[in-house]
N, C-alpha and C positions, 0 to 999 in steps of 0.2 A: 597553265602555259605561262612559265617563268624566263622563257627566252625572249631575245630581242629580236622580231621577225621583221621579213619583208613582207609586205599586201601588198597584191594588185586588184587595186578597186577598180573592176569593169563593169560601167553604168551603162543602160543604154534607155535613154527617152529621148525624143525630138524637141524637146525645150529646155529652155537653157534654163530657165528655173522652172521646178517643179518637186514633187514630194521625192520621187525619184532620187533628185541630184540631192533633194534635202537628207536625202536618208544620207546618199555617200558621203556628202560631208561630216554627216555627224560622227558614223562611222572610222573616216579619217580623221575629225577632234580626237577622236575616243582613243583608237588606237597611238596614235601621235603622241599623248598627253603619257601614256605605258612607256614610251620612249622606243615606242616602234617606228618605222618607216615606210612610207607608201608612194606606190605609183600607179596615179588616176590614170585610168582610161577611158576617156568620154566618147564613144565610139561616134553619136552624130556629132562633136563637134571636131572629129577627127578625121570625118569622111570616108570611116570606115569601109569599102567595096566588100559586101559580103558575099559574093556570087564567086564559089567553088569553079574554076578554071580548069580545062580540061586536062590539060598538064600536072594538076595537082591531086588527081587522081594516083591511087598508090599503083594501081596496075599499068599505070600509062608506059611505052615504050620510052617517053623522054622527062617521066615524073622527074619534076623540081616546083619547091615551094617556092610563092613570088616573092619577089623584093618585099613588099610592104610584110608579108608572111616571115620573112627571112628578120626584118627588122623587130618586129615583135614577138615574136620567141626569142631573140638575144636579150631582149627590156623581160620578158617574163620569168630569163632560166635563170635569174638573179632572188625569184620571189619565192618563200615558201607557203603563202597562203593567198588562195586567190578566193574573192567577193565578188561575187555575182548578185548584181543589184538593179533590178527590172520591173516593170509594171505586166500585167497578164493581161492580152488583149485578144480576142477569142479562148479564153483558159490559155493561151500559153504566150513564152516569149515572147518580145518581137523579131522580125524574122534578121534584122542586121545582129544579135545577139546569137542567133542559129547561124549565121554564117558564119561569124567571131569563133565559134565553137569548131566549124567543119572547118575552118581555112586556119585559124591558128593551132586549137588544138588537135590538130589532125596528123597522119600519118606519120612518123622521127618525130614527134616533138612531145604528144603526150600520149600515146601506144604505138607499138610494132617493132618487130626484131627486126633487122636490115630488112632483106623484100619477101622475108618467109614468110612472116606471120603476123598478123597482127592481132593476135591477142598475146601480145605482153607490155603492159603498163611501165612506163618511164616516169612517171611522175610519185615514185614510192617515196614515206617520208614528208610530204606535204599535202595540206590540207585545204579542201573548201568547203563554204558557208557561201550560202542565198537566200538575201532577201526579198522577198516581190511585193508588190499591193494590187491593191485591185480595188475597183468602182464598187462588187458584191460585195456585201458581209460574210466574211471567211467562213463562216460555221453553213454557208447557202454552197460555196465551194467547197467542201468537204463531203456536207452532202449528195450534191449532185455527182462526186466522183472526180473531180477538175484538178483541185485542189494534190490531191494522191497519185495522178497520174501527170501531173510534172514534175512529185519529187521524185517519183517511181525513175523517170526517166531522162531527167534533169540534173540529178541527184543522184541516188542510190546506182543507179545503171551507167552513167558518166561516171560519179569518182569511182566504181570499180573497176571501167573500163584504162584508166590514168591511174592510179593505185594509189588515188589521192585519200584522206583520210574525212571523213563526213563530218563537219560541227554543228551539221542543223541548217534546217530549211524554216525561215521567220516568214511568217506571211502577214501582211497588212490588210485585212479589209474596209470596205465603206468608204474609201479612198474616193469623196467623189470632189468639184467644184464650191457645192454647198455646206461642205465639212468646214465647223467653226475652228479658227484660229487656236483656241483650246484643246477641242479634239487634236489637230495634228500638230500642235505640240508635247501631248503628253504623249504621241504614238513617235516623236522623234527621241523624247526621253527614252522609251522601251529601248529603241535603236541603242544609244548610247549605254545601256542597263547589260542588252543582251552581248555587246562587245566586250565591252568591261569582264564580264561573267566570262568570256568565252576564253579573253587572253589574258584576263587583269594575275599578278603576283599572289601564289598564293601566299598565307601570313602561316 
């Protein structure tokens, strides 16, 4: 990708200082060094309300996105890349991220043809990249089927529903409180390498 893009960096972690936050920072530094622009959406710091409202159901007689959702959609509509950055808890993304997808990437923004058909992607030509982490080793998540399940639902299915091009899901396992500074630094260097490869100018 040689184009200058705007990235929505959407992160979900309750701690202001966390590996998830550091991944988001590394992502932002890397793409901005390439000349791209970023829009950071730190869901916990924003105190985003993840609860879908009755009136936000597409078949509701008074269907209308909430004011907070409309504001988010106006911001995201300027972005060509959506980067989801999150930990796995109970082997799934945090509830706040799931609620963000339900409300913001819902009917009328990411998919939906008027009031008639939900199967109508609206974000065609844009891209999705996911970076997740867990305390458990990546090999264990693969063996148990947990990571493939997350990829199937939150990457493949979601991207197809919205019409997004999937750039990859990159997982970092064994992220625990006892992990050494050297180990963490190496993982963050991997983030920079992954992002640079995905968006760097090709010679």
